[in-house]
NUSELUM-197555 format. One record per atom (N, C-alpha, C, O): residue number from 1; residue in one letter; x, y, z. Coordinates in steps of 0.05 Angstrom, whole numbers, plus 5000, padded with zeros to 4 digits. Layout:
N
NUM,a,X,Y,Z
...
END
This chain:
257
1,x,5384,6978,1386
1,x,5388,7003,1402
1,x,5403,6996,1428
1,x,5422,7010,1435
2,x,5395,6975,1442
2,x,5408,6967,1467
2,x,5436,6959,1461
2,x,5455,6965,1477
3,x,5440,6944,1439
3,x,5467,6935,1432
3,x,5486,6959,1426
3,x,5509,6959,1434
4,x,5475,6980,1413
4,x,5491,7004,1407
4,x,5498,7018,1433
4,x,5521,7028,1436
5,x,5480,7019,1452
5,x,5486,7032,1478
5,x,5507,7017,1493
5,x,5524,7029,1506
6,x,5507,6990,1492
6,x,5527,6974,1505
6,x,5555,6979,1492
6,x,5575,6981,1507
7,x,5555,6981,1466
7,x,5580,6987,1452
7,x,5591,7014,1460
7,x,5615,7017,1465
8,x,5573,7035,1461
8,x,5582,7062,1469
8,x,5592,7062,1497
8,x,5611,7076,1504
9,x,5579,7046,1515
9,x,5588,7044,1542
9,x,5617,7034,1544
9,x,5633,7043,1560
10,x,5623,7014,1527
10,x,5650,7003,1526
10,x,5670,7024,1516
10,x,5693,7026,1527
11,x,5662,7039,1496
11,x,5680,7061,1487
11,x,5684,7082,1508
11,x,5706,7092,1512
12,x,5663,7088,1523
12,x,5665,7106,1546
12,x,5686,7096,1566
12,x,5702,7111,1577
13,x,5685,7070,1571
13,x,5704,7058,1590
13,x,5733,7061,1580
13,x,5751,7067,1596
14,x,5737,7056,1554
14,x,5763,7058,1543
14,x,5773,7087,1545
14,x,5796,7092,1552
15,x,5756,7106,1539
15,x,5763,7135,1541
15,x,5770,7142,1569
15,x,5788,7158,1574
16,x,5755,7131,1588
16,x,5760,7137,1617
16,x,5787,7126,1625
16,x,5801,7140,1640
17,x,5793,7102,1617
17,x,5819,7090,1623
17,x,5842,7107,1612
17,x,5862,7112,1626
18,x,5839,7116,1587
18,x,5859,7133,1575
18,x,5862,7160,1590
18,x,5884,7171,1593
19,x,5839,7170,1599
19,x,5839,7195,1614
19,x,5855,7193,1640
19,x,5870,7211,1648
20,x,5851,7170,1654
20,x,5864,7165,1679
20,x,5894,7161,1675
20,x,5911,7170,1690
21,x,5900,7147,1653
21,x,5928,7140,1647
21,x,5944,7165,1639
21,x,5967,7168,1649
22,x,5933,7182,1623
22,x,5947,7206,1614
22,x,5936,7231,1629
22,x,5922,7248,1618
23,x,5942,7232,1655
23,x,5931,7252,1673
23,x,5942,7280,1666
23,x,5927,7300,1668
24,x,5967,7281,1658
24,x,5979,7307,1652
24,x,5963,7321,1629
24,x,5959,7345,1630
25,x,5956,7306,1609
25,x,5941,7317,1587
25,x,5914,7328,1596
25,x,5905,7349,1588
26,x,5901,7312,1614
26,x,5875,7321,1624
26,x,5877,7346,1641
26,x,5861,7364,1639
27,x,5898,7348,1657
27,x,5903,7371,1674
27,x,5908,7396,1657
27,x,5900,7418,1664
28,x,5922,7393,1634
28,x,5927,7415,1616
28,x,5900,7425,1604
28,x,5896,7449,1600
29,x,5883,7406,1597
29,x,5857,7413,1586
29,x,5840,7428,1607
29,x,5827,7448,1600
30,x,5840,7418,1632
30,x,5826,7432,1653
30,x,5837,7461,1657
30,x,5821,7479,1660
31,x,5863,7463,1656
31,x,5876,7490,1659
31,x,5867,7508,1636
31,x,5861,7531,1641
32,x,5867,7497,1612
32,x,5860,7513,1588
32,x,5832,7524,1590
32,x,5828,7548,1586
33,x,5813,7507,1596
33,x,5785,7515,1596
33,x,5779,7534,1620
33,x,5763,7552,1617
34,x,5792,7529,1642
34,x,5788,7547,1665
34,x,5799,7575,1660
34,x,5786,7595,1665
35,x,5823,7576,1649
35,x,5835,7602,1642
35,x,5819,7616,1620
35,x,5816,7640,1621
36,x,5809,7601,1601
36,x,5793,7613,1579
36,x,5768,7626,1591
36,x,5761,7648,1582
37,x,5755,7613,1610
37,x,5731,7625,1622
37,x,5737,7650,1638
37,x,5723,7670,1637
38,x,5759,7648,1653
38,x,5767,7671,1669
38,x,5774,7695,1651
38,x,5767,7718,1657
39,x,5787,7690,1628
39,x,5794,7711,1610
39,x,5770,7724,1597
39,x,5769,7748,1593
40,x,5749,7707,1592
40,x,5724,7718,1581
40,x,5711,7736,1601
40,x,5700,7757,1594
41,x,5711,7728,1626
41,x,5699,7744,1648
41,x,5713,7771,1649
41,x,5700,7792,1651
42,x,5740,7771,1649
42,x,5756,7795,1650
42,x,5750,7813,1626
42,x,5747,7837,1628
43,x,5748,7800,1602
43,x,5743,7815,1578
43,x,5717,7830,1579
43,x,5716,7854,1573
44,x,5695,7816,1587
44,x,5669,7830,1588
44,x,5668,7851,1610
44,x,5655,7871,1607
45,x,5682,7846,1632
45,x,5683,7865,1654
45,x,5696,7891,1645
45,x,5687,7913,1651
46,x,5718,7889,1630
46,x,5732,7913,1620
46,x,5714,7927,1599
46,x,5712,7952,1600
47,x,5702,7912,1582
47,x,5684,7924,1561
47,x,5662,7941,1574
47,x,5657,7963,1566
48,x,5649,7929,1594
48,x,5626,7943,1606
48,x,5634,7965,1626
48,x,5618,7982,1633
49,x,5659,7964,1633
49,x,5669,7986,1650
49,x,5671,8012,1634
49,x,5665,8033,1645
50,x,5679,8010,1609
50,x,5682,8034,1592
50,x,5658,8038,1574
50,x,5653,8061,1565
51,x,5643,8017,1567
51,x,5620,8019,1549
51,x,5596,8005,1562
51,x,5589,7982,1554
52,x,5584,8017,1582
52,x,5562,8004,1596
52,x,5538,7996,1579
52,x,5524,7977,1586
53,x,5533,8010,1557
53,x,5511,8004,1540
53,x,5521,7992,1513
53,x,5512,7999,1492
54,x,5541,7975,1516
54,x,5555,7964,1493
54,x,5536,7949,1474
54,x,5537,7954,1449
55,x,5520,7931,1484
55,x,5501,7916,1468
55,x,5473,7918,1480
55,x,5469,7914,1504
56,x,5454,7926,1464
56,x,5426,7930,1474
56,x,5415,7904,1487
56,x,5418,7882,1475
57,x,5403,7907,1510
57,x,5390,7885,1525
57,x,5409,7865,1537
57,x,5400,7846,1550
58,x,5435,7869,1533
58,x,5455,7850,1544
58,x,5473,7865,1564
58,x,5486,7884,1558
59,x,5472,7855,1589
59,x,5490,7866,1609
59,x,5512,7845,1616
59,x,5513,7824,1603
60,x,5528,7851,1636
60,x,5551,7834,1643
60,x,5542,7806,1650
60,x,5553,7786,1640
61,x,5522,7804,1668
61,x,5514,7777,1678
61,x,5502,7760,1656
61,x,5506,7736,1656
62,x,5488,7772,1638
62,x,5476,7757,1616
62,x,5497,7747,1596
62,x,5495,7725,1585
63,x,5518,7763,1592
63,x,5539,7755,1574
63,x,5556,7732,1586
63,x,5565,7714,1572
64,x,5561,7734,1612
64,x,5575,7712,1625
64,x,5557,7687,1625
64,x,5567,7664,1623
65,x,5531,7691,1629
65,x,5513,7668,1626
65,x,5514,7656,1599
65,x,5513,7632,1596
66,x,5516,7673,1578
66,x,5518,7663,1551
66,x,5544,7646,1547
66,x,5543,7625,1536
67,x,5566,7656,1557
67,x,5591,7641,1555
67,x,5589,7615,1571
67,x,5601,7595,1562
68,x,5576,7615,1593
68,x,5573,7590,1609
68,x,5556,7569,1593
68,x,5563,7546,1593
69,x,5535,7579,1581
69,x,5518,7561,1565
69,x,5533,7550,1541
69,x,5529,7528,1532
70,x,5551,7567,1529
70,x,5567,7559,1507
70,x,5586,7536,1515
70,x,5591,7517,1500
71,x,5597,7538,1540
71,x,5614,7517,1550
71,x,5599,7490,1551
71,x,5610,7469,1543
72,x,5574,7491,1560
72,x,5558,7467,1562
72,x,5553,7456,1534
72,x,5556,7431,1529
73,x,5547,7473,1515
73,x,5542,7465,1487
73,x,5567,7453,1475
73,x,5566,7432,1462
74,x,5590,7466,1479
74,x,5615,7456,1468
74,x,5622,7429,1479
74,x,5633,7411,1466
75,x,5616,7425,1505
75,x,5621,7399,1518
75,x,5605,7377,1505
75,x,5615,7355,1499
76,x,5579,7382,1500
76,x,5562,7362,1487
76,x,5572,7356,1459
76,x,5572,7333,1450
77,x,5580,7377,1445
77,x,5590,7374,1417
77,x,5616,7357,1417
77,x,5619,7339,1400
78,x,5633,7361,1437
78,x,5658,7346,1439
78,x,5653,7316,1444
78,x,5669,7299,1436
79,x,5631,7310,1457
79,x,5625,7282,1462
79,x,5620,7267,1435
79,x,5622,7243,1434
80,x,5612,7282,1415
80,x,5607,7270,1388
80,x,5629,7278,1368
80,x,5625,7280,1344
81,x,5653,7281,1379
81,x,5675,7290,1362
81,x,5682,7270,1340
81,x,5695,7277,1320
82,x,5674,7245,1344
82,x,5680,7225,1324
82,x,5668,7231,1297
82,x,5679,7224,1276
83,x,5645,7245,1297
83,x,5633,7253,1272
83,x,5651,7273,1257
83,x,5652,7273,1233
84,x,5664,7290,1272
84,x,5682,7310,1261
84,x,5706,7297,1248
84,x,5718,7309,1229
85,x,5713,7273,1257
85,x,5738,7260,1247
85,x,5733,7242,1223
85,x,5751,7228,1214
86,x,5709,7241,1212
86,x,5702,7223,1190
86,x,5721,7228,1166
86,x,5731,7208,1155
87,x,5725,7253,1157
87,x,5743,7257,1134
87,x,5771,7245,1138
87,x,5782,7234,1119
88,x,5782,7247,1162
88,x,5808,7236,1168
88,x,5808,7206,1165
88,x,5827,7195,1154
89,x,5787,7193,1174
89,x,5785,7164,1172
89,x,5781,7155,1143
89,x,5790,7134,1135
90,x,5767,7171,1128
90,x,5762,7165,1100
90,x,5789,7166,1084
90,x,5794,7148,1069
91,x,5805,7186,1089
91,x,5830,7189,1076
91,x,5849,7166,1083
91,x,5864,7156,1066
92,x,5849,7159,1108
92,x,5867,7137,1118
92,x,5856,7109,1113
92,x,5869,7089,1119
93,x,5831,7107,1102
93,x,5819,7081,1097
93,x,5813,7066,1122
93,x,5816,7041,1123
94,x,5804,7080,1144
94,x,5799,7067,1169
94,x,5770,7060,1174
94,x,5762,7052,1196
95,x,5753,7061,1153
95,x,5725,7055,1156
95,x,5720,7025,1153
95,x,5699,7015,1161
96,x,5738,7010,1141
96,x,5734,6982,1136
96,x,5730,6966,1161
96,x,5714,6947,1162
97,x,5744,6974,1182
97,x,5741,6959,1207
97,x,5713,6960,1219
97,x,5705,6941,1233
98,x,5699,6981,1213
98,x,5671,6983,1223
98,x,5653,6965,1207
98,x,5632,6955,1218
99,x,5659,6960,1182
99,x,5643,6942,1165
99,x,5646,6913,1174
99,x,5628,6897,1170
100,x,5669,6907,1187
100,x,5674,6880,1195
100,x,5663,6874,1223
100,x,5665,6851,1233
101,x,5651,6894,1236
101,x,5641,6891,1263
101,x,5610,6891,1262
101,x,5598,6906,1246
102,x,5598,6876,1280
102,x,5568,6875,1281
102,x,5556,6899,1295
102,x,5543,6896,1316
103,x,5561,6923,1284
103,x,5549,6947,1296
103,x,5546,6968,1275
103,x,5557,6966,1253
104,x,5531,6989,1282
104,x,5527,7011,1264
104,x,5553,7026,1259
104,x,5569,7030,1278
105,x,5558,7034,1234
105,x,5582,7049,1228
105,x,5583,7075,1243
105,x,5604,7083,1254
106,x,5560,7089,1245
106,x,5559,7115,1259
106,x,5565,7111,1289
106,x,5578,7128,1301
107,x,5555,7090,1301
107,x,5560,7084,1329
107,x,5590,7080,1334
107,x,5601,7090,1353
108,x,5602,7066,1315
108,x,5631,7061,1317
108,x,5647,7087,1315
108,x,5666,7091,1330
109,x,5639,7104,1296
109,x,5653,7130,1292
109,x,5650,7148,1317
109,x,5669,7160,1326
110,x,5625,7149,1327
110,x,5620,7166,1351
110,x,5635,7154,1375
110,x,5648,7169,1390
111,x,5634,7128,1378
111,x,5647,7115,1401
111,x,5677,7119,1401
111,x,5689,7125,1422
112,x,5690,7116,1378
112,x,5719,7119,1377
112,x,5728,7148,1382
112,x,5750,7153,1392
113,x,5710,7167,1376
113,x,5717,7195,1380
113,x,5709,7207,1406
113,x,5713,7231,1411
114,x,5697,7191,1424
114,x,5688,7201,1450
114,x,5712,7212,1466
114,x,5733,7199,1469
115,x,5709,7236,1476
115,x,5730,7249,1492
115,x,5717,7258,1518
115,x,5702,7278,1519
116,x,5724,7244,1539
116,x,5711,7249,1565
116,x,5720,7276,1577
116,x,5709,7284,1598
117,x,5741,7288,1565
117,x,5748,7315,1575
117,x,5724,7334,1572
117,x,5722,7354,1585
118,x,5706,7327,1554
118,x,5682,7343,1549
118,x,5665,7346,1574
118,x,5651,7366,1577
119,x,5666,7326,1591
119,x,5650,7326,1616
119,x,5659,7350,1633
119,x,5642,7362,1646
120,x,5685,7356,1633
120,x,5694,7379,1648
120,x,5684,7405,1636
120,x,5677,7424,1651
121,x,5683,7407,1610
121,x,5671,7431,1597
121,x,5642,7435,1606
121,x,5634,7457,1613
122,x,5627,7413,1605
122,x,5599,7415,1614
122,x,5597,7423,1643
122,x,5581,7440,1651
123,x,5614,7410,1660
123,x,5614,7416,1688
123,x,5621,7445,1694
123,x,5608,7458,1710
124,x,5641,7455,1680
124,x,5650,7483,1683
124,x,5627,7503,1676
124,x,5623,7522,1690
125,x,5614,7497,1654
125,x,5592,7514,1645
125,x,5569,7514,1665
125,x,5558,7535,1670
126,x,5562,7491,1675
126,x,5540,7489,1694
126,x,5547,7504,1720
126,x,5530,7519,1731
127,x,5571,7499,1731
127,x,5579,7512,1756
127,x,5580,7543,1752
127,x,5570,7557,1769
128,x,5590,7552,1729
128,x,5592,7581,1724
128,x,5564,7593,1723
128,x,5559,7614,1733
129,x,5545,7579,1709
129,x,5518,7589,1706
129,x,5504,7590,1733
129,x,5489,7609,1739
130,x,5508,7569,1750
130,x,5495,7569,1776
130,x,5506,7591,1794
130,x,5491,7604,1808
131,x,5532,7596,1792
131,x,5545,7617,1809
131,x,5534,7644,1801
131,x,5529,7661,1818
132,x,5531,7649,1775
132,x,5520,7675,1766
132,x,5492,7679,1775
132,x,5484,7700,1784
133,x,5476,7657,1773
133,x,5448,7658,1781
133,x,5445,7664,1810
133,x,5428,7680,1818
134,x,5462,7652,1827
134,x,5461,7656,1856
134,x,5472,7684,1863
134,x,5459,7698,1879
135,x,5495,7691,1852
135,x,5508,7716,1859
135,x,5491,7740,1852
135,x,5490,7759,1868
136,x,5479,7740,1829
136,x,5463,7763,1820
136,x,5433,7760,1827
136,x,5416,7775,1819
137,x,5427,7739,1843
137,x,5400,7734,1853
137,x,5380,7733,1829
137,x,5358,7744,1830
138,x,5388,7719,1809
138,x,5370,7715,1785
138,x,5351,7692,1792
138,x,5360,7671,1802
139,x,5326,7695,1786
139,x,5307,7675,1792
139,x,5291,7666,1767
139,x,5268,7674,1764
140,x,5304,7650,1750
140,x,5289,7641,1726
140,x,5268,7621,1735
140,x,5272,7605,1753
141,x,5245,7622,1722
141,x,5224,7603,1728
141,x,5231,7576,1717
141,x,5250,7573,1701
142,x,5216,7556,1726
142,x,5221,7528,1716
142,x,5217,7526,1686
142,x,5231,7511,1672
143,x,5198,7542,1676
143,x,5193,7542,1647
143,x,5217,7554,1632
143,x,5224,7544,1611
144,x,5228,7576,1643
144,x,5251,7588,1631
144,x,5275,7569,1630
144,x,5289,7567,1610
145,x,5279,7555,1652
145,x,5301,7535,1654
145,x,5297,7513,1633
145,x,5315,7505,1619
146,x,5272,7503,1633
146,x,5265,7481,1614
146,x,5269,7490,1585
146,x,5281,7475,1569
147,x,5259,7513,1578
147,x,5261,7523,1551
147,x,5290,7529,1543
147,x,5299,7522,1521
148,x,5305,7540,1562
148,x,5334,7545,1557
148,x,5349,7520,1552
148,x,5366,7518,1534
149,x,5344,7499,1569
149,x,5358,7474,1567
149,x,5350,7460,1541
149,x,5366,7448,1527
150,x,5324,7461,1534
150,x,5314,7449,1509
150,x,5328,7462,1485
150,x,5336,7448,1466
151,x,5329,7489,1485
151,x,5342,7503,1462
151,x,5371,7496,1461
151,x,5382,7493,1439
152,x,5384,7493,1484
152,x,5412,7486,1484
152,x,5417,7458,1472
152,x,5435,7455,1455
153,x,5401,7439,1479
153,x,5404,7412,1469
153,x,5397,7410,1439
153,x,5411,7398,1423
154,x,5374,7422,1432
154,x,5365,7421,1404
154,x,5385,7436,1386
154,x,5393,7427,1365
155,x,5393,7460,1395
155,x,5412,7476,1380
155,x,5439,7462,1376
155,x,5450,7463,1354
156,x,5449,7449,1398
156,x,5474,7435,1396
156,x,5471,7411,1377
156,x,5489,7404,1361
157,x,5448,7398,1378
157,x,5443,7375,1360
157,x,5444,7384,1331
157,x,5454,7370,1314
158,x,5432,7407,1325
158,x,5432,7418,1298
158,x,5461,7423,1289
158,x,5468,7417,1266
159,x,5477,7435,1306
159,x,5505,7441,1299
159,x,5520,7414,1294
159,x,5536,7413,1275
160,x,5515,7394,1310
160,x,5527,7367,1305
160,x,5519,7356,1278
160,x,5535,7344,1264
161,x,5493,7359,1271
161,x,5483,7349,1246
161,x,5496,7364,1222
161,x,5501,7352,1202
162,x,5500,7390,1226
162,x,5514,7406,1205
162,x,5542,7395,1200
162,x,5550,7389,1177
163,x,5557,7391,1222
163,x,5584,7381,1220
163,x,5584,7352,1209
163,x,5601,7345,1193
164,x,5565,7336,1217
164,x,5563,7309,1208
164,x,5557,7307,1178
164,x,5569,7291,1164
165,x,5540,7324,1168
165,x,5533,7325,1140
165,x,5558,7333,1123
165,x,5564,7320,1103
166,x,5572,7353,1132
166,x,5596,7362,1118
166,x,5617,7340,1119
166,x,5631,7336,1099
167,x,5620,7327,1142
167,x,5641,7306,1144
167,x,5635,7283,1125
167,x,5653,7272,1113
168,x,5610,7275,1123
168,x,5602,7253,1106
168,x,5607,7259,1076
168,x,5611,7240,1060
169,x,5607,7284,1069
169,x,5612,7291,1041
169,x,5640,7284,1032
169,x,5646,7283,1009
170,x,5658,7279,1052
170,x,5685,7271,1045
170,x,5686,7245,1030
170,x,5706,7239,1016
171,x,5665,7228,1032
171,x,5664,7203,1017
171,x,5662,7208,0987
171,x,5670,7191,0971
172,x,5652,7232,0979
172,x,5650,7239,0951
172,x,5672,7258,0943
172,x,5684,7256,0921
173,x,5678,7277,0961
173,x,5697,7298,0954
173,x,5726,7291,0960
173,x,5744,7299,0946
174,x,5729,7277,0982
174,x,5756,7270,0991
174,x,5765,7288,1014
174,x,5751,7289,1034
175,x,5787,7301,1011
175,x,5798,7317,1032
175,x,5780,7341,1039
175,x,5773,7357,1021
176,x,5772,7343,1064
176,x,5754,7363,1073
176,x,5765,7380,1097
176,x,5751,7397,1107
177,x,5789,7373,1105
177,x,5799,7386,1129
177,x,5801,7416,1127
177,x,5797,7430,1147
178,x,5808,7427,1104
178,x,5810,7456,1101
178,x,5782,7469,1103
178,x,5779,7490,1115
179,x,5762,7456,1091
179,x,5735,7467,1093
179,x,5725,7465,1121
179,x,5711,7483,1131
180,x,5732,7443,1135
180,x,5724,7440,1163
180,x,5737,7461,1180
180,x,5725,7471,1199
181,x,5762,7468,1174
181,x,5776,7488,1189
181,x,5762,7515,1187
181,x,5760,7530,1206
182,x,5751,7521,1163
182,x,5736,7546,1159
182,x,5711,7546,1176
182,x,5705,7565,1189
183,x,5697,7523,1176
183,x,5672,7521,1193
183,x,5679,7523,1222
183,x,5665,7537,1237
184,x,5701,7510,1231
184,x,5709,7511,1259
184,x,5716,7539,1267
184,x,5713,7547,1291
185,x,5726,7555,1248
185,x,5733,7582,1254
185,x,5710,7600,1263
185,x,5714,7621,1275
186,x,5686,7591,1256
186,x,5662,7606,1264
186,x,5652,7599,1292
186,x,5633,7612,1301
187,x,5665,7580,1305
187,x,5655,7571,1331
187,x,5654,7593,1351
187,x,5636,7594,1368
188,x,5673,7611,1350
188,x,5674,7634,1369
188,x,5650,7652,1367
188,x,5643,7667,1385
189,x,5636,7651,1343
189,x,5613,7668,1339
189,x,5590,7661,1359
189,x,5573,7677,1365
190,x,5591,7636,1369
190,x,5570,7626,1386
190,x,5570,7641,1413
190,x,5549,7644,1425
191,x,5593,7650,1422
191,x,5594,7663,1449
191,x,5587,7692,1449
191,x,5592,7706,1469
192,x,5577,7702,1426
192,x,5569,7731,1425
192,x,5539,7732,1418
192,x,5529,7715,1404
193,x,5525,7753,1427
193,x,5497,7757,1420
193,x,5494,7762,1390
193,x,5512,7772,1377
194,x,5471,7755,1380
194,x,5465,7760,1351
194,x,5467,7790,1345
194,x,5475,7797,1323
195,x,5459,7806,1364
195,x,5459,7835,1360
195,x,5487,7846,1357
195,x,5491,7869,1348
196,x,5507,7831,1364
196,x,5535,7839,1362
196,x,5544,7841,1333
196,x,5564,7855,1327
197,x,5531,7826,1315
197,x,5539,7824,1287
197,x,5522,7841,1269
197,x,5499,7847,1275
198,x,5533,7848,1245
198,x,5517,7862,1225
198,x,5494,7845,1215
198,x,5495,7820,1217
199,x,5473,7858,1205
199,x,5449,7843,1197
199,x,5454,7822,1176
199,x,5440,7801,1176
200,x,5474,7825,1159
200,x,5480,7806,1138
200,x,5490,7779,1149
200,x,5488,7758,1136
201,x,5502,7781,1173
201,x,5513,7756,1186
201,x,5490,7740,1200
201,x,5494,7717,1205
202,x,5468,7753,1206
202,x,5446,7740,1220
202,x,5436,7716,1205
202,x,5432,7695,1218
203,x,5432,7719,1179
203,x,5422,7696,1164
203,x,5440,7672,1166
203,x,5430,7649,1168
204,x,5466,7677,1165
204,x,5485,7655,1167
204,x,5484,7641,1194
204,x,5484,7616,1195
205,x,5482,7656,1215
205,x,5481,7645,1242
205,x,5454,7633,1250
205,x,5452,7618,1269
206,x,5434,7639,1234
206,x,5407,7629,1239
206,x,5401,7604,1223
206,x,5387,7586,1232
207,x,5411,7602,1198
207,x,5403,7581,1180
207,x,5426,7564,1169
207,x,5422,7540,1165
208,x,5449,7575,1163
208,x,5470,7560,1150
208,x,5486,7545,1171
208,x,5487,7520,1171
209,x,5498,7559,1190
209,x,5512,7547,1213
209,x,5499,7559,1238
209,x,5509,7578,1249
210,x,5476,7547,1246
210,x,5459,7560,1267
210,x,5471,7560,1295
210,x,5460,7546,1313
211,x,5493,7574,1299
211,x,5506,7576,1325
211,x,5490,7594,1344
211,x,5495,7594,1368
212,x,5471,7609,1334
212,x,5455,7627,1351
212,x,5438,7611,1370
212,x,5434,7620,1393
213,x,5427,7588,1362
213,x,5408,7574,1379
213,x,5420,7561,1404
213,x,5408,7564,1425
214,x,5443,7547,1402
214,x,5454,7536,1427
214,x,5469,7557,1443
214,x,5480,7550,1464
215,x,5470,7581,1434
215,x,5484,7603,1448
215,x,5465,7624,1458
215,x,5453,7622,1480
216,x,5463,7646,1443
216,x,5447,7669,1452
216,x,5417,7663,1455
216,x,5405,7673,1473
217,x,5406,7646,1437
217,x,5378,7639,1439
217,x,5372,7625,1465
217,x,5353,7632,1479
218,x,5388,7605,1471
218,x,5384,7590,1497
218,x,5387,7608,1521
218,x,5373,7605,1541
219,x,5406,7626,1519
219,x,5412,7645,1541
219,x,5388,7664,1545
219,x,5380,7669,1568
220,x,5377,7674,1523
220,x,5354,7692,1525
220,x,5330,7677,1539
220,x,5316,7689,1555
221,x,5326,7652,1532
221,x,5304,7637,1544
221,x,5309,7633,1574
221,x,5291,7636,1591
222,x,5334,7627,1581
222,x,5341,7623,1610
222,x,5336,7648,1626
222,x,5326,7647,1649
223,x,5343,7671,1615
223,x,5341,7697,1629
223,x,5313,7710,1625
223,x,5309,7732,1635
224,x,5296,7697,1611
224,x,5269,7707,1607
224,x,5268,7732,1589
224,x,5250,7749,1592
225,x,5286,7734,1570
225,x,5287,7757,1552
225,x,5267,7754,1529
225,x,5259,7731,1523
226,x,5259,7776,1517
226,x,5240,7774,1495
226,x,5253,7764,1470
226,x,5276,7772,1463
227,x,5239,7746,1457
227,x,5249,7733,1432
227,x,5227,7734,1411
227,x,5205,7726,1417
228,x,5234,7742,1387
228,x,5213,7742,1365
228,x,5203,7714,1360
228,x,5218,7694,1362
229,x,5177,7712,1354
229,x,5165,7685,1350
229,x,5178,7671,1327
229,x,5181,7646,1328
230,x,5187,7685,1307
230,x,5198,7672,1283
230,x,5225,7659,1289
230,x,5234,7642,1273
231,x,5237,7666,1312
231,x,5262,7652,1320
231,x,5256,7623,1328
231,x,5271,7605,1322
232,x,5233,7619,1341
232,x,5224,7592,1349
232,x,5219,7576,1323
232,x,5226,7552,1322
233,x,5205,7588,1304
233,x,5199,7575,1279
233,x,5225,7568,1264
233,x,5227,7547,1252
234,x,5244,7586,1265
234,x,5270,7582,1252
234,x,5284,7558,1264
234,x,5296,7542,1249
235,x,5284,7556,1290
235,x,5297,7533,1304
235,x,5284,7507,1294
235,x,5299,7487,1288
236,x,5258,7506,1293
236,x,5244,7481,1284
236,x,5251,7476,1255
236,x,5256,7453,1248
237,x,5253,7497,1239
237,x,5259,7494,1211
237,x,5287,7482,1206
237,x,5290,7464,1190
238,x,5307,7494,1220
238,x,5335,7484,1215
238,x,5338,7456,1227
238,x,5354,7441,1216
239,x,5324,7449,1248
239,x,5325,7422,1259
239,x,5315,7402,1238
239,x,5328,7382,1234
240,x,5292,7408,1226
240,x,5281,7390,1206
240,x,5299,7388,1181
240,x,5304,7367,1171
241,x,5309,7412,1172
241,x,5325,7412,1148
241,x,5351,7396,1152
241,x,5358,7379,1135
242,x,5366,7402,1173
242,x,5391,7389,1177
242,x,5389,7360,1185
242,x,5407,7344,1180
243,x,5366,7353,1198
243,x,5361,7324,1204
243,x,5357,7309,1178
243,x,5369,7287,1174
244,x,5342,7320,1159
244,x,5338,7307,1133
244,x,5363,7307,1117
244,x,5370,7286,1105
245,x,5379,7329,1118
245,x,5404,7330,1103
245,x,5424,7309,1113
245,x,5437,7296,1097
246,x,5426,7306,1139
246,x,5444,7286,1151
246,x,5434,7258,1145
246,x,5450,7241,1138
247,x,5408,7253,1148
247,x,5397,7226,1143
247,x,5402,7217,1115
247,x,5410,7195,1110
248,x,5396,7235,1096
248,x,5400,7228,1067
248,x,5429,7224,1061
248,x,5437,7205,1046
249,x,5446,7241,1071
249,x,5475,7239,1066
249,x,5486,7213,1078
249,x,5502,7199,1065
250,x,5477,7206,1102
250,x,5486,7182,1115
250,x,5476,7157,1100
250,x,5490,7137,1097
251,x,5451,7158,1090
251,x,5439,7136,1076
251,x,5455,7129,1051
251,x,5461,7106,1046
252,x,5462,7150,1035
252,x,5477,7145,1010
252,x,5506,7141,1015
252,x,5520,7130,0999
253,x,5516,7150,1039
253,x,5544,7145,1046
253,x,5549,7116,1051
253,x,5571,7106,1043
254,x,5530,7102,1063
254,x,5534,7073,1068
254,x,5537,7057,1043
254,x,5550,7037,1042
255,x,5524,7067,1021
255,x,5527,7054,0995
255,x,5554,7060,0983
255,x,5564,7045,0966
256,x,5565,7082,0991
256,x,5591,7091,0980
256,x,5614,7077,0992
256,x,5635,7073,0980
257,x,5611,7069,1018
257,x,5633,7056,1032
257,x,5639,7028,1020
257,x,5657,7014,1029
END
C-alpha cells in the first residue's frame, strides 16, 4: 500500500511538471470551466425568471449548489481518468509495460492518467458552493455537510467503478470507445435534479449509471432537503453491486492480460 502511494506521488509530480510546462493548455482549461459555470448560472437565472416554479422543491440557489457539487464530483472523477483510458491502452498494446514493473497494474493505469487540471474543477466547485452558502445566508448543519460530502464521495466512487468495469471489458470485447462515448454522453444528466426527468429515466440514474447520488442526492443532503429512506438503501446497494462487479472484472482481467 505504501509503495503504491509512493508511485502515485511520483506520477503526481510528473503531471505537475507537465502542467507547469504547458501553461497555455492549463489556462484554456481554466477558461473553459469558468465560462461553463457562468453559463450555467445565467441559464438557471433565465429559467427561473420566466418559470419560478419550474422544478418542485428546487429554487435557483439549490440548482447552482447542485452544479457546484457536480464540479467537485467531476474533478474527483478526472483524477482517476486513467481507468477511462484502459480500452485505448488495450488496443495499442500498452499494458505490457505495467507487467514489467514491480507495481499494481491498476495503480500504474491510474497514475499515468492523473490530470491535475482536475484540482481546478474541485476548487471551482468548492468556491462556488461557499459563495452561494454565504450570499444566501444558508446555514447547513455539520451533519448536513458531512452527509452531503459523504454522498458526494461515495457516489463519485460508484460512477468511477461503473466506468472501470466497462473499461476492463475491453480485454474481452476489444474496441469500447463508441460504447464509452454513449456512457459519457449521460454525464450532463448529473447536473439536473432527478425530478427533472420522466419516471422511466429514474431507474437508470439510480441503479445503472447512478449519476443521481454524486449530484442531486448529495445536494439535497447539503441543503437539508427531504429524501426518501429507500434512496439511502439504493446508494448502499449500488455501492456494493458495482464494487463486486469491478473487483470480479479486475480479478479475471489480470488473468487475461
